[in-house]
C-alpha positions in Angstrom: -167.3 22.8 -191.7 -166.5 25.0 -194.7 -163.2 26.0 -193.2 -162.3 22.4 -192.8 -163.2 21.6 -196.4 -161.3 24.6 -197.6 -158.2 23.5 -195.7 -158.4 20.0 -197.2 -158.8 21.4 -200.7 -155.8 23.6 -200.2 -153.8 20.5 -199.2 -155.1 18.9 -202.5 -156.7 16.1 -200.5 -159.7 14.2 -202.0 -159.8 11.4 -199.4 -160.0 11.4 -195.6 -159.8 8.7 -193.0 -161.3 9.5 -189.6 -160.9 7.5 -186.4 -163.1 7.9 -183.3 -166.4 7.4 -181.7 -170.0 8.5 -182.4 -169.2 12.2 -182.3 -166.3 11.8 -184.8 -168.5 9.5 -187.0 -171.2 12.1 -187.0 -168.8 14.9 -188.0 -167.2 12.7 -190.7 -170.6 12.0 -192.2 -171.5 15.7 -192.2 -168.2 16.6 -193.7 -168.7 14.0 -196.5 -172.2 15.4 -197.1 -171.0 19.0 -197.2 -168.3 18.0 -199.7 -170.9 16.7 -202.1 -168.7 14.0 -203.6 -165.5 16.0 -203.9 -164.2 14.3 -200.7 -164.4 10.6 -200.0 -164.5 9.9 -196.3 -164.0 6.5 -194.5 -164.5 6.2 -190.7 -162.8 3.7 -188.5 -164.8 3.1 -185.3 -162.7 3.6 -182.2 -164.1 4.1 -178.7 -163.6 2.3 -175.5 -167.3 2.9 -174.7 -168.1 0.2 -177.4 -171.3 2.1 -178.2 -171.3 2.2 -182.0 -173.7 -0.3 -183.7 -171.3 -2.6 -185.4 -172.6 -5.8 -187.1 -172.4 -9.1 -185.4 -171.8 -7.6 -182.0 -168.1 -6.7 -182.8 -166.6 -4.4 -180.3 -165.1 -1.0 -181.3 -161.4 -1.1 -181.2 -159.9 0.0 -177.9 -162.7 -1.6 -175.9 -161.0 -5.0 -175.3 -157.7 -3.3 -174.2 -159.6 -0.9 -171.9 -161.5 -3.8 -170.3 -158.3 -5.9 -170.0 -156.5 -3.1 -168.1 -159.6 -2.2 -166.1 -160.0 -5.8 -164.9 -156.4 -5.8 -163.7 -156.9 -2.6 -161.8 -160.1 -3.7 -160.2 -158.7 -7.1 -159.3 -155.9 -5.3 -157.4 -158.5 -3.1 -155.6 -160.4 -6.3 -154.6 -157.3 -7.7 -153.1 -156.7 -4.4 -151.2 -160.3 -4.2 -150.1 -160.1 -7.7 -148.7 -156.9 -6.9 -146.8 -157.9 -3.5 -145.4 -161.6 -4.2 -145.0 -162.6 -1.1 -146.9 -164.8 -0.3 -149.9 -163.8 1.1 -153.3 -166.2 2.9 -155.6 -164.8 2.8 -159.1 -166.3 4.9 -161.9 -165.4 3.6 -165.4 -165.8 5.4 -168.7 -169.0 5.0 -170.8 -170.9 8.2 -171.5 -174.1 6.5 -172.9 -173.4 2.8 -172.6 -172.3 0.7 -169.7 -170.4 -1.9 -171.7 -167.0 -1.1 -170.2 -168.2 -0.9 -166.6 -170.1 -4.1 -166.9 -167.2 -5.9 -168.7 -164.8 -4.9 -166.0 -167.1 -5.7 -163.2 -168.1 -9.1 -164.5 -164.6 -10.3 -165.5 -163.0 -9.0 -162.3 -165.7 -10.4 -159.9 -166.5 -7.0 -158.5 -169.1 -7.0 -155.7 -171.7 -5.0 -157.8 -171.8 -3.1 -161.0 -174.3 -0.3 -161.7 -175.0 0.9 -165.3 -177.4 3.4 -166.6 -179.3 0.9 -168.8 -180.7 -0.9 -165.8 -182.8 2.2 -165.0 -186.1 3.2 -166.7 -185.9 5.9 -169.3 -185.6 9.4 -168.0 -183.6 11.0 -165.2 -181.8 8.8 -162.7 -182.2 10.0 -159.1 -178.9 9.8 -157.2 -180.7 8.4 -154.2 -181.7 5.4 -156.2 -178.1 4.7 -157.1 -177.1 5.2 -153.4 -179.8 2.7 -152.3 -178.4 0.1 -154.7 -174.9 0.5 -153.4 -176.0 0.7 -149.8 -178.0 -2.5 -149.8 -175.2 -4.4 -151.5 -173.0 -3.3 -148.7 -175.6 -4.4 -146.1 -175.8 -7.8 -147.7 -172.0 -8.1 -147.6 -172.0 -7.2 -143.9 -174.6 -9.9 -143.4 -172.4 -12.4 -145.1 -169.5 -11.4 -142.7 -167.6 -9.6 -145.4 -167.8 -5.9 -144.8 -165.7 -4.8 -147.8 -165.8 -4.9 -151.6 -165.6 -3.0 -154.9 -168.5 -1.4 -156.7 -168.1 -0.5 -160.4 -170.2 2.4 -161.7 -170.7 3.5 -165.3 -169.9 7.2 -165.7 -172.9 7.6 -168.0 -175.2 7.6 -164.9 -173.9 11.2 -164.3 -175.2 12.2 -167.7 -178.8 11.3 -166.6 -178.8 12.9 -163.2 -181.5 15.6 -163.0 -180.3 19.1 -163.5 -181.3 20.1 -159.9 -179.1 17.3 -158.4 -176.2 18.2 -160.7 -176.6 21.9 -159.8 -176.4 20.9 -156.1 -173.5 18.4 -156.5 -171.5 20.1 -159.2 -172.7 23.6 -159.8 -169.7 24.6 -162.0 -169.6 21.5 -164.2 -168.2 22.1 -167.7 -169.5 20.9 -171.1 -167.5 19.9 -174.1 -167.7 21.2 -177.7 -170.6 18.8 -178.4 -172.6 20.0 -175.4 -171.9 16.9 -173.3 -171.2 17.2 -169.6 -167.5 16.7 -168.9 -168.1 13.5 -166.8 -164.5 13.4 -165.7 -165.1 16.8 -164.0 -168.3 15.6 -162.3 -166.4 13.4 -159.8 -169.4 11.0 -159.6 -167.2 8.5 -157.7 -166.6 11.0 -154.9 -170.2 12.2 -154.9 -171.5 8.7 -154.4 -168.8 7.8 -151.9 -169.7 10.8 -149.8 -173.4 10.2 -149.9 -173.1 6.6 -148.8 -170.6 7.5 -146.1 -173.0 10.1 -144.8 -175.8 7.6 -144.5 -173.6 5.2 -142.6 -172.6 8.0 -140.2 -176.2 9.0 -139.6 -176.8 5.5 -138.4 -173.7 5.6 -136.2 -171.8 3.2 -138.3 -168.2 3.5 -139.4 -167.3 2.8 -143.1 -164.3 3.5 -145.2 -164.9 4.2 -148.9 -162.2 5.1 -151.3 -163.3 6.7 -154.6 -161.5 6.0 -157.8 -162.0 7.0 -161.4 -160.4 4.8 -164.0 -160.5 6.6 -167.4 -157.2 7.9 -168.7 -155.5 4.8 -167.4 -157.7 2.7 -169.7 -157.8 4.8 -172.9 -154.0 5.5 -172.8 -153.0 1.9 -172.3 -150.8 0.0 -174.8 -153.1 -2.2 -177.0 -153.4 -5.9 -176.2 -152.8 -8.3 -179.1 -156.5 -8.6 -179.9 -156.8 -4.9 -180.6 -153.5 -4.8 -182.6 -154.7 -7.6 -184.9 -158.1 -6.0 -185.2 -156.9 -2.5 -186.0 -154.5 -3.8 -188.7 -157.6 -5.3 -190.4 -159.6 -2.1 -190.0 -156.7 0.2 -191.1 -155.9 -1.9 -194.2 -159.6 -2.2 -195.0 -160.3 1.6 -194.6 -157.5 2.5 -197.0 -158.5 -0.2 -199.5 -162.1 1.0 -199.5 -161.0 4.6 -200.0 -158.9 3.5 -202.9 -161.8 1.6 -204.4 -164.1 4.6 -204.1 -161.8 6.7 -206.2 -161.0 4.0 -208.8 -164.7 3.1 -209.3 -165.8 6.7 -209.3 -168.5 5.6 -206.8 -171.3 8.0 -206.0 -171.0 6.9 -202.3 -169.9 9.8 -200.1 -168.4 7.8 -197.3 -168.7 4.8 -195.0 -167.7 3.3 -191.7 -165.4 0.3 -192.0 -166.3 -2.8 -190.0 -165.2 -6.4 -189.6 -167.9 -9.1 -189.5 -167.2 -12.9 -189.3 -163.7 -12.3 -190.5 -164.7 -10.2 -193.5 -164.5 -6.4 -193.9 -167.8 -4.7 -194.5 -168.7 -1.1 -195.0 -171.7 0.7 -193.5 -172.5 3.8 -195.7 -173.1 7.0 -193.8 -176.7 7.2 -193.0 -177.2 3.5 -192.6 -176.4 3.5 -188.9 -178.1 6.9 -188.2 -180.9 7.2 -185.6 -183.7 8.9 -187.5 -184.9 10.5 -184.2 -181.6 12.3 -183.6 -179.8 12.4 -186.9 -176.8 11.0 -185.1 -175.2 7.5 -185.1 -177.4 5.0 -183.2 -176.1 4.2 -179.7 -175.4 0.5 -178.9 -176.5 0.1 -175.3 -176.1 -2.9 -173.0 -179.1 -5.2 -173.6 -180.3 -5.8 -170.0 -182.6 -8.6 -171.3 -179.6 -10.6 -172.7 -178.1 -13.8 -171.2 -174.8 -12.0 -170.9 -176.3 -9.3 -168.6 -178.3 -11.9 -166.7 -175.2 -13.9 -165.9 -173.4 -10.7 -164.8 -176.3 -9.9 -162.4 -176.2 -13.5 -161.0 -172.7 -13.0 -159.8 -173.3 -9.6 -158.2 -174.2 -9.1 -154.5 -177.5 -7.2 -154.8 -180.7 -7.2 -153.0 -183.2 -9.6 -154.6 -186.7 -10.9 -154.0 -185.4 -14.0 -152.2 -183.7 -11.8 -149.6 -187.0 -10.3 -148.7 -189.1 -13.4 -148.9 -186.8 -15.5 -146.7 -186.9 -14.3 -143.1 -183.6 -16.0 -142.3 -181.9 -14.0 -145.0 -183.8 -10.7 -144.4 -183.1 -10.5 -140.7 -179.2 -10.2 -140.9 -179.4 -7.8 -143.8 -181.9 -5.6 -141.9 -179.7 -5.8 -138.8 -176.7 -4.6 -140.8 -178.8 -1.5 -141.7 -179.9 -1.1 -138.1 -183.5 -1.6 -139.0 -186.3 -4.1 -138.3 -187.0 -6.5 -141.1 -190.4 -4.9 -141.7 -188.9 -1.4 -141.9 -186.1 -2.5 -144.2 -188.5 -4.3 -146.6 -190.6 -1.2 -146.7 -187.7 1.1 -147.3 -185.6 -0.9 -149.8 -188.1 -3.5 -151.2 -188.5 -1.6 -154.5 -184.9 -2.6 -155.4 -185.5 -6.3 -155.1 -185.1 -8.2 -158.3 -186.8 -11.6 -159.0 
């Protein structure tokens, strides 16, 4: 930190614009704090994860472009899955929040989307995720459509227990912030292999192609929405930095946001989680109407499937089980 401040001072800089996600926002706030007023810092929220707590539900810039490109990719995979009668397991970026995976899955009409927020707090057992995917596939078979596309948020890998990570990816690397390098985890391949193994154990043939869409999304040319948005943020960030200097403000730094068409600033510290000292993470609200609608369009095991014998029988048959055994084994997944 001191080396960074020293370098900025040598360059005779007294203002700094930073662009990035929660890690960058955290570093920017600490840099402003360490400078003690000699350096004014303004942060522009940019992350395709959409996990910074912006007012009015505004997305972070880059999210809409990533979702747009992701929807096109998954739509193409749906077409291929239909033609070849295979499955695709697609992992989308989103370390802590499942906004991108859910947005892609919902807009493209993917068969099922699985995000970390739908699970209770604590570790997520990989077997639980496999059960969700497997029962969605059974249900599709029962409907006479033995193919589809599942979208999975990469953040699930962050919550896998250490023992399961050690078994599945013993040499997994971590980044400079201590986060697991999720792109190295190959969650898509792990899940595809585990589900394939289960089908083979039952003597059933299945073809699952694993895909990870990450770099294709964050390196895509921006769509007009993001171009318009970033021009507002960029202009606003520079204008706020200028005002801080002109007014000799005691404010150390802020994050620039857009709310109802007006630029607003969130001073560093105002969006900090007191429990962690880091920026609060905006998660998918699984109690929202938006999420409920997304679930309504997914093919997932629900309570009606178990309560209606005419629906349960073909799903259980697809699994090679009796209705009673199937309900006993997978009933915990059923949603109202």
